[in-house]
VOBA-1610 file (N, C-alpha, C; in pm, whole numbers, padded with zeros to 5 digits, always signed):
BEGIN
Met+01129-00919-02011Met+01099-00802-02092Met+00960-00750-02059Asn+00935-00626-02090Asn+00808-00565-02057Asn+00699-00608-02153Lys+00579-00621-02102Lys+00463-00651-02186Lys+00413-00520-02247Lys+00414-00510-02377Lys+00382-00386-02446Lys+00234-00376-02474Lys+00185-00253-02473Lys+00048-00226-02511Lys+00046-00112-02609Ser-00062-00105-02683Ser-00079+00011-02770Ser-00113+00131-02685Pro-00080+00253-02731Pro-00110+00372-02653Pro-00259+00382-02623Thr-00290+00431-02503Thr-00428+00445-02459Thr-00458+00590-02430Asp-00572+00638-02471Asp-00617+00774-02439Asp-00654+00778-02292Asn-00576+00853-02211Asn-00599+00855-02067Asn-00731+00919-02029Ser-00797+00988-02121Ser-00923+01051-02088Ser-01039+00952-02096Leu-01015+00834-02153Leu-01121+00736-02168Leu-01139+00657-02040Pro-01265+00626-02004Pro-01288+00554-01879Pro-01236+00412-01878Val-01206+00354-01997Val-01155+00218-02002Val-01008+00212-01965Ala-00940+00325-01959Ala-00799+00327-01920Ala-00785+00272-01778Pro-00676+00200-01750Pro-00663+00136-01619Pro-00612+00232-01511Val-00630+00189-01388Val-00568+00253-01273Val-00444+00172-01237Gly-00331+00240-01221Gly-00206+00173-01187Gly-00179+00177-01037Phe-00117+00072-00986Phe-00077+00062-00846Phe+00068+00016-00842Phe+00144+00065-00743Phe+00273+00002-00722Phe+00310+00002-00574Asp+00391-00097-00541Asp+00442-00115-00405Asp+00578-00181-00417Ser+00651-00183-00308Ser+00781-00252-00309Ser+00764-00401-00334Gly+00644-00452-00307Gly+00618-00594-00328Gly+00470-00621-00332Val+00425-00714-00248Val+00286-00757-00254Val+00194-00679-00159Gly+00250-00595-00073Gly+00169-00526+00027Gly+00058-00441-00031Gly+00085-00376-00143Gly-00015-00289-00204Gly-00139-00362-00253Leu-00134-00495-00254Leu-00253-00572-00289Leu-00367-00546-00191Ser-00334-00509-00067Ser-00440-00477+00030Ser-00517-00354-00015Val-00449-00260-00080Val-00516-00141-00133Val-00592-00176-00261Leu-00529-00254-00348Leu-00596-00296-00471Leu-00725-00370-00440Gln-00725-00455-00339Gln-00845-00531-00303Gln-00958-00437-00260Ala-00922-00331-00185Ala-01024-00234-00143Ala-01081-00159-00263Val-00995-00122-00356Val-01040-00054-00478Val-01130-00147-00558Arg-01095-00272-00564Arg-01175-00369-00640Arg-01316-00382-00581Arg-01325-00377-00449Arg-01457-00386-00385Arg-01544-00265-00416Ile-01481-00148-00417Ile-01556-00023-00436Ile-01581+00008-00583Met-01485-00028-00668Met-01494+00002-00812Met-01471-00124-00894Pro-01564-00218-00894Pro-01542-00346-00962Pro-01530-00337-01113His-01575-00226-01171His-01570-00213-01318His-01435-00165-01369Glu-01350-00113-01281Glu-01225-00055-01326Glu-01123-00161-01369Asn-01049-00131-01475Asn-00932-00210-01512Asn-00815-00165-01425Leu-00737-00259-01376Leu-00630-00229-01281Leu-00498-00290-01328Ile-00389-00221-01300Ile-00254-00273-01325Ile-00176-00264-01194Tyr-00116-00374-01154Tyr-00039-00377-01029Tyr+00107-00407-01059Phe+00197-00326-01001Phe+00341-00348-01020Phe+00405-00374-00883Ala+00459-00493-00866Ala+00533-00530-00745Ala+00682-00517-00773Asp+00749-00426-00704Asp+00892-00407-00725Asp+00971-00506-00641Ser+00941-00632-00662Ser+00990-00737-00573Ser+01142-00753-00577Ala+01204-00713-00687Ala+01350-00723-00696Ala+01419-00627-00601His+01346-00527-00552His+01407-00424-00467His+01336-00411-00332Cys+01257-00511-00298Cys+01182-00510-00172Cys+01272-00555-00057Pro+01258-00491+00062Pro+01162-00388+00100Pro+01218-00247+00079Tyr+01128-00150+00067Tyr+01168-00010+00058Tyr+01199+00051+00194Gly+01142-00007+00299Gly+01148+00056+00430Gly+01288+00078+00485Asn+01384+00000+00439Asn+01522+00015+00485Asn+01612+00078+00378Arg+01551+00121+00267Arg+01629+00181+00158Arg+01647+00331+00180Ser+01739+00391+00103Ser+01757+00535+00110Ser+01642+00606+00039Val+01618+00731+00075Val+01515+00810+00011Val+01543+00823-00138Asp+01669+00849-00175Asp+01704+00865-00316Asp+01674+00739-00396Phe+01702+00623-00339Phe+01676+00498-00410Phe+01526+00480-00434Val+01447+00502-00330Val+01302+00485-00344Val+01245+00585-00443Arg+01297+00705-00446Arg+01252+00803-00544Arg+01282+00758-00686Arg+01401+00705-00709Arg+01436+00659-00845Arg+01344+00546-00889Arg+01318+00452-00800Arg+01230+00342-00835Arg+01088+00391-00860Ser+01041+00483-00777Ser+00904+00534-00791Ser+00887+00607-00923Leu+00987+00684-00963Leu+00981+00754-01092Leu+00977+00654-01208Ala+01062+00554-01201Ala+01068+00456-01310Ala+00937+00377-01322Ile+00882+00335-01210Ile+00761+00253-01214Ile+00640+00336-01255Thr+00631+00458-01206Thr+00520+00545-01247Thr+00526+00571-01397Gly+00646+00593-01450Gly+00661+00609-01594Gly+00616+00485-01670Phe+00646+00368-01617Phe+00602+00242-01678Phe+00450+00233-01679Leu+00387+00262-01566Leu+00241+00255-01558Leu+00175+00355-01652Leu+00233+00473-01663Leu+00180+00573-01756Leu+00192+00524-01900Ala+00302+00457-01931Ala+00320+00403-02066Ala+00219+00293-02097Gln+00167+00226-01992Gln+00062+00126-02011Gln-00076+00188-02025Gly-00084+00321-02019Gly-00210+00391-02035Gly-00282+00426-01908Ala-00214+00419-01793Ala-00280+00445-01665Ala-00338+00587-01660Lys-00464+00598-01617Lys-00530+00727-01602Lys-00510+00783-01462Ala-00464+00699-01371Ala-00434+00739-01233Ala-00336+00638-01178Val-00257+00681-01079Val-00161+00593-01015Val-00179+00602-00864Val-00189+00487-00801Val-00195+00479-00655Val-00059+00432-00605Val+00007+00516-00528Val+00133+00477-00465Val+00096+00395-00342Ala+00080+00265-00362Ala+00023+00177-00260Ala+00129+00129-00162Cys+00206+00224-00114Cys+00321+00195-00029Cys+00347+00318+00057Asn+00345+00302+00189Asn+00370+00415+00277Asn+00512+00469+00261Ser+00611+00381+00246Ser+00749+00425+00232Ser+00770+00505+00105Ala+00714+00457-00007Ala+00727+00530-00134Ala+00651+00662-00129Ser+00535+00663-00064Ser+00460+00788-00050Ser+00539+00889+00032Glu+00602+00840+00138Glu+00684+00928+00222Glu+00800+00987+00143Ala+00867+00903+00064Ala+00989+00946-00003Ala+00964+01022-00133Ala+00857+00986-00207Ala+00851+01028-00347Ala+00722+01094-00393Leu+00620+01103-00310Leu+00489+01148-00359Leu+00495+01287-00421Glu+00555+01382-00351Glu+00562+01519-00405Glu+00642+01524-00534Leu+00751+01448-00539Leu+00833+01444-00661Leu+00755+01386-00777Leu+00678+01282-00754Leu+00599+01222-00861Leu+00497+01321-00916Arg+00432+01395-00829Arg+00332+01493-00874Arg+00396+01607-00952Leu+00518+01644-00918Leu+00589+01746-00995Leu+00635+01692-01130Thr+00676+01566-01132Thr+00732+01507-01253Thr+00624+01469-01354Phe+00506+01432-01305Phe+00397+01388-01393Phe+00274+01476-01373Pro+00285+01604-01410Pro+00171+01695-01391Pro+00052+01650-01475Gly-00065+01659-01417Gly-00186+01618-01487Gly-00226+01474-01461Leu-00133+01394-01412Leu-00164+01255-01378Leu-00219+01251-01235Glu-00333+01188-01217Glu-00390+01173-01084Glu-00305+01074-01005Ile-00241+01120-00897Ile-00155+01036-00816Ile-00204+01039-00672Ile-00241+00923-00621Ile-00293+00909-00486Ile-00188+00841-00400Gly-00154+00901-00288Gly-00055+00844-00198Gly-00116+00795-00069Leu-00033+00736+00015Leu-00076+00683+00144Leu-00001+00753+00256Glu-00061+00750+00374Glu+00006+00791+00495Glu-00060+00719+00611Pro+00015+00692+00720Pro-00046+00625+00835Pro-00168+00702+00885Ala-00273+00630+00918Ala-00403+00691+00947Ala-00410+00746+01089Val-00319+00836+01121Val-00315+00896+01255Val-00440+00980+01280Lys-00485+01052+01177Lys-00604+01136+01193Lys-00727+01052+01227Val-00743+00939+01159Val-00855+00850+01187Val-00842+00793+01328Ala-00720+00754+01366Ala-00698+00699+01499Ala-00732+00800+01608Gln-00699+00925+01583Gln-00728+01031+01681Gln-00877+01039+01709Ser-00956+01025+01604Ser-01102+01037+01622Ser-01163+00912+01685Met-01092+00798+01678Met-01150+00673+01726Met-01102+00633+01865Ser-00983+00679+01903Ser-00927+00636+02031Ser-01006+00692+02148Lys-01039+00606+02242Lys-01113+00650+02361Lys-01019+00691+02474Asn-00907+00620+02489Asn-00816+00655+02598Asn-00700+00743+02552Lys-00702+00781+02422Lys-00604+00873+02365Lys-00462+00815+02365Lys-00454+00683+02354Lys-00325+00616+02341Lys-00324+00536+02212Ile-00237+00577+02119Ile-00234+00520+01984Ile-00097+00457+01958Gly-00100+00340+01896Gly+00023+00278+01850Gly+00030+00283+01698Val+00152+00292+01645Val+00172+00293+01501Val+00281+00192+01466Leu+00246+00091+01390Leu+00344-00002+01334Leu+00384+00049+01196Gly+00513+00053+01167Gly+00555+00101+01035Gly+00698+00063+01005Thr+00741+00098+00885Thr+00881+00076+00847Thr+00965+00193+00896Pro+01096+00174+00911Pro+01182+00285+00955Pro+01171+00407+00865Leu+01166+00387+00732Leu+01160+00502+00641Leu+01034+00584+00665Thr+00921+00517+00682Thr+00795+00588+00704Thr+00797+00664+00836Leu+00841+00599+00941Leu+00830+00658+01075Leu+00931+00769+01101Arg+01038+00774+01021Arg+01133+00883+01041Arg+01114+00996+00939Gly+01011+00986+00856Gly+00994+01081+00746Gly+00922+01208+00784Gly+00937+01306+00697Gly+00877+01437+00720Gly+00726+01435+00714Arg+00667+01355+00624Arg+00521+01348+00615Arg+00461+01294+00744Phe+00523+01191+00800Phe+00473+01136+00925Phe+00491+01236+01039Phe+00602+01307+01040Phe+00626+01409+01144Phe+00518+01517+01137Arg+00482+01558+01016Arg+00377+01659+01001Arg+00241+01606+01046Leu+00216+01478+01019Leu+00093+01416+01066Leu+00083+01424+01219Leu+00191+01389+01285Leu+00191+01394+01431Leu+00170+01536+01481Asn+00234+01632+01416Asn+00218+01771+01457Asn+00073+01817+01442Asn+00009+01773+01335Asn-00125+01822+01303Asn-00237+01749+01378Phe-00214+01622+01410Phe-00328+01542+01459Phe-00303+01467+01589Ser-00194+01495+01658Ser-00167+01418+01780Ser-00184+01499+01907Ala-00239+01619+01897Ala-00260+01701+02017Ala-00349+01627+02116Gly-00305+01620+02240Gly-00383+01553+02343Gly-00374+01401+02337Met-00290+01349+02247Met-00277+01204+02230Met-00138+01158+02277Glu-00130+01034+02316Glu-00001+00967+02335Glu+00017+00873+02216Val+00117+00903+02131Val+00141+00822+02011Val+00272+00747+02027Tyr+00265+00615+02019Tyr+00382+00530+02035Tyr+00412+00461+01901Thr+00532+00480+01851Thr+00568+00423+01721Thr+00656+00300+01741Gln+00640+00204+01651Gln+00717+00081+01657Gln+00767+00044+01517Pro+00895+00075+01485Pro+00949+00030+01356Pro+00971-00121+01358Val+00927-00186+01251Val+00927-00333+01247Val+01031-00380+01145Ala+01114-00473+01185Ala+01215-00531+01095Ala+01180-00676+01066Gly+01196-00715+00941Gly+01184-00855+00902Gly+01047-00904+00862Leu+00943-00828+00894Leu+00807-00876+00867Leu+00773-00870+00719Val+00807-00761+00653Val+00778-00747+00510Val+00844-00860+00431Glu+00969-00890+00466Glu+01040-00994+00393Glu+00970-01129+00405Leu+00915-01160+00522Leu+00843-01286+00540Leu+00714-01288+00458Ile+00642-01177+00459Ile+00518-01169+00382Ile+00548-01187+00234Glu+00659-01133+00188Glu+00696-01144+00047Glu+00720-01288+00004Thr+00754-01374+00097Thr+00776-01515+00063Thr+00649-01598+00082Gly+00539-01531+00119Gly+00413-01601+00138Gly+00393-01657+00277Cys+00482-01621+00371Cys+00471-01669+00509Cys+00373-01579+00586Leu+00246-01604+00568Leu+00143-01520+00629Leu+00094-01575+00762Asp+00121-01701+00789Asp+00063-01762+00910Asp+00157-01862+00975Asp+00288-01841+00964Asp+00380-01937+01024Asp+00433-01885+01158Ala+00510-01967+01226Ala+00556-01935+01362Ala+00650-01815+01364Gln+00733-01801+01263Gln+00828-01689+01260Gln+00755-01556+01245Thr+00652-01554+01160Thr+00572-01433+01142Thr+00504-01396+01274Thr+00447-01494+01340Thr+00380-01468+01468Thr+00477-01417+01573Ala+00599-01471+01574Ala+00700-01428+01671Ala+00737-01281+01651Ile+00752-01239+01525Ile+00784-01100+01497Ile+00670-01009+01538Leu+00547-01051+01510Leu+00432-00971+01551Leu+00427-00956+01703Lys+00444-01066+01775Lys+00440-01060+01921Lys+00548-00966+01975Lys+00668-00976+01920Lys+00779-00893+01966Lys+00750-00745+01948Asn+00689-00709+01836Asn+00666-00568+01807Asn+00536-00513+01866Leu+00440-00599+01890Leu+00316-00555+01952Leu+00329-00541+02103Arg+00416-00621+02163Arg+00427-00624+02310Arg+00452-00485+02371Pro+00552-00409+02323Pro+00575-00278+02385Pro+00459-00180+02367Leu+00386-00191+02257Leu+00270-00103+02236Leu+00156-00141+02329Leu+00133-00270+02344Leu+00024-00316+02431Leu+00055-00283+02577Lys+00183-00286+02614Lys+00221-00250+02752Lys+00190-00103+02782Lys+00189-00020+02677Lys+00155+00121+02693Lys+00005+00143+02710Gly-00074+00039+02686Gly-00218+00050+02705Gly-00292+00110+02588Ile-00238+00095+02466Ile-00305+00152+02349Ile-00442+00088+02328Asp-00534+00167+02276Asp-00665+00110+02238Asp-00688+00122+02088Thr-00590+00178+02016Thr-00600+00195+01871Thr-00463+00169+01810Leu-00460+00088+01705Leu-00333+00055+01640Leu-00342+00088+01491Val-00252+00172+01445Val-00244+00210+01304Val-00147+00116+01232Leu-00194+00051+01128Leu-00109-00035+01046Leu-00046+00052+00938Gly+00077+00096+00963Gly+00141+00197+00880Gly+00224+00143+00766Cys+00192+00024+00720Cys+00257-00036+00603Cys+00151-00121+00534Thr+00143-00114+00402Thr+00037-00186+00332Thr+00052-00338+00341His+00170-00387+00379His+00186-00531+00399His+00110-00579+00523Tyr+00101-00496+00625Tyr+00049-00542+00754Tyr-00099-00581+00751Pro-00185-00513+00675Pro-00325-00558+00670Pro-00342-00701+00618Leu-00242-00752+00546Leu-00249-00890+00501Leu-00242-00987+00619Leu-00201-00936+00735Leu-00194-01015+00858Leu-00295-00965+00961Lys-00398-00897+00915Lys-00488-00827+01006Lys-00555-00920+01106Glu-00596-01038+01063Glu-00663-01130+01155Glu-00569-01175+01266Asp-00444-01203+01232Asp-00347-01246+01333Asp-00315-01131+01429Ile-00300-01010+01374Ile-00271-00894+01459Ile-00387-00869+01555Ala-00509-00879+01503Ala-00627-00858+01588Ala-00633-00962+01699Ser-00599-01085+01668Ser-00601-01192+01768Ser-00500-01165+01878Leu-00380-01118+01839Leu-00275-01091+01937Leu-00305-00967+02021Cys-00372-00870+01962Cys-00402-00746+02035Cys-00522-00761+02127Gly-00618-00842+02086Gly-00740-00857+02164Gly-00847-00758+02122Pro-00969-00780+02167Pro-01082-00698+02122Pro-01079-00554+02172Gln-00994-00525+02269Gln-00989-00390+02324Gln-00911-00294+02234Val-00844-00345+02130Val-00763-00262+02042Val-00826-00257+01903Glu-00854-00137+01855Glu-00910-00116+01722Glu-00797-00104+01621Leu-00805-00182+01513Leu-00703-00177+01408Leu-00748-00085+01296Ile-00654-00005+01246Ile-00686+00091+01141Ile-00583+00080+01030Asp-00629+00064+00905Asp-00540+00074+00791Asp-00601+00172+00691Thr-00526+00206+00589Thr-00567+00314+00499Thr-00629+00266+00369Ala-00645+00136+00351Ala-00690+00085+00221Ala-00827+00141+00182Glu-00924+00132+00269Glu-01059+00179+00235Glu-01063+00330+00212Pro-01003+00413+00301Pro-01002+00558+00274Pro-00934+00594+00142Val-00826+00525+00108Val-00757+00552-00019Val-00846+00514-00136Ala-00914+00400-00126Ala-01004+00358-00234Ala-01117+00459-00253Arg-01171+00510-00144Arg-01278+00609-00155Arg-01227+00741-00213Gln-01104+00779-00176Gln-01045+00900-00233Gln-01024+00885-00383Leu-00978+00769-00426Leu-00960+00742-00569Leu-01095+00750-00641Trp-01198+00691-00582Trp-01332+00695-00642Trp-01378+00840-00659Arg-01359+00922-00556Arg-01400+01063-00564Arg-01324+01136-00674Arg-01194+01112-00685Arg-01113+01182-00785Arg-01150+01139-00927Leu-01172+01011-00948Leu-01212+00965-01081Leu-01350+01017-01118Leu-01440+01020-01021Leu-01575+01071-01046Leu-01571+01219-01081Ser-01496+01297-01004Ser-01494+01442-01025Ser-01426+01482-01155Thr-01339+01397-01207Thr-01270+01427-01333Thr-01332+01355-01452Gly-01444+01288-01431Gly-01514+01222-01541Gly-01444+01100-01594Arg-01361+01034-01513Arg-01285+00918-01561Arg-01324+00788-01492Leu-01432+00792-01415Leu-01478+00671-01349Leu-01543+00578-01452Asn-01506+00452-01448Asn-01565+00354-01538Asn-01695+00303-01478Pro-01811+00338-01534Pro-01939+00300-01474Pro-01981+00156-01505Gly-01906+00086-01585Gly-01945-00050-01623Gly-02017-00048-01757Pro-02084-00155-01795Pro-02108-00277-01717Pro-01989-00372-01719Gly-02002-00481-01648Gly-01899-00583-01649Gly-01790-00558-01546Ser-01712-00662-01521Ser-01601-00653-01427Ser-01474-00615-01501Gly-01397-00527-01441Gly-01269-00491-01499Gly-01168-00604-01482His-01060-00598-01559His-00957-00700-01547His-00837-00643-01472Ile-00755-00731-01420Ile-00634-00692-01347Ile-00514-00756-01413Glu-00410-00676-01435Glu-00282-00727-01485Glu-00176-00704-01378Tyr-00085-00799-01367Tyr+00018-00794-01264Tyr+00156-00797-01328Phe+00244-00711-01279Phe+00382-00706-01325Phe+00475-00711-01203Ser+00595-00760-01223Ser+00693-00761-01115Ser+00833-00746-01172Ser+00917-00676-01097Ser+01059-00667-01133Ser+01135-00788-01081Gly+01071-00866-00994Gly+01135-00985-00939Gly+01110-01108-01023Ala+01162-01219-00976Ala+01147-01346-01047Ala+01002-01392-01039Val+00936-01406-01154Val+00793-01436-01154Val+00764-01573-01093Gln+00859-01667-01103Gln+00834-01799-01046Gln+00828-01793-00893Thr+00885-01687-00835Thr+00878-01666-00690Thr+00757-01581-00653Val+00732-01477-00732Val+00625-01382-00701Val+00488-01441-00730Asn+00477-01516-00837Asn+00347-01566-00883Asn+00269-01643-00776Pro+00331-01742-00709Pro+00254-01818-00609Pro+00211-01733-00489Val+00290-01631-00455Val+00253-01545-00341Val+00133-01460-00377Leu+00133-01402-00497Leu+00018-01323-00541Leu-00107-01410-00554Arg-00089-01530-00605Arg-00204-01622-00616Arg-00264-01652-00479Lys-00179-01671-00380Lys-00224-01701-00245Lys-00301-01583-00186Ile-00247-01462-00201Ile-00310-01343-00143Ile-00441-01311-00214Met-00442-01321-00345Met-00560-01285-00423Met-00658-01401-00438Ala-00622-01519-00387Ala-00708-01638-00396Ala-00750-01664-00540Asp-00652-01656-00630Asp-00679-01673-00772Asp-00574-01767-00831Pro-00606-01893-00847Pro-00507-01990-00898Pro-00468-01965-01043Ala-00546-01885-01115Ala-00517-01859-01256Ala-00433-01731-01275Leu-00403-01663-01166Leu-00331-01535-01176Leu-00194-01555-01242Val-00159-01460-01330Val-00030-01465-01400Val+00041-01332-01381Val+00168-01338-01345Val+00250-01219-01327Val+00344-01206-01446Phe+00348-01088-01506Phe+00439-01061-01617Phe+00570-01004-01566Gln+00680-01052-01622Gln+00811-01002-01586Gln+00833-00864-01645Ser+00889-00772-01567Ser+00923-00639-01616Ser+01070-00610-01591Ser+01134-00544-01686Ser+01274-00507-01671Ser+01289-00364-01618Val+01180-00300-01579Val+01188-00162-01525Val+01271-00161-01399
//
């Protein structure tokens, strides 16, 4: 059952920022926000019962995104970060239409950043099938890939392994090697991590790519964008003190809890079950 809270005035700076992802991947974004805005209260929703989104239909991901955003709003969220590239691709515009007035920050593969950083103009993009075949990604390529060679690699099976806490085992490494090999053969010098799960493996990916390849993810830019939006609307929590984090999941908490504890390095972390 859902953990209930009393209604919160969204105009107050103590109101939390909500995050959601198909599973644990969005924690990479939450961690960046925590570094930049340590005073903020945060709520994280892992839709683990329906993970991964990358192989789901657009309609399914939209329905889940609407339901979870409604849940976060009911918890008093003053802003929502769609901490998932697939959900941002499928549902971001719909969420903004459905929840007018709610600050909603989405993600997209950092092709623009890669364009400015690549020296040999060869960029690789790792992502889920839903993200890489979507209209938002297509528009990104149209707008920011002029003069560039962009090679995309849809990855299967990696998100599922990360969801079980397999961050450093042989099977995870094998999938990374298989999907990085064709990009490295193209001679890329910049790699975009187009799924929020992938930065959780950033050290392993960097080791496999070598020092000649720059890795780019969107966590820090998204955190800075959230900071700017909260500041400009007068909803930034200036402190003092550290904000708290609450975790919810649609999946079995006995499975999700140890994975979140491992990623967040917090043995006391508790995940609340949600029926959303």
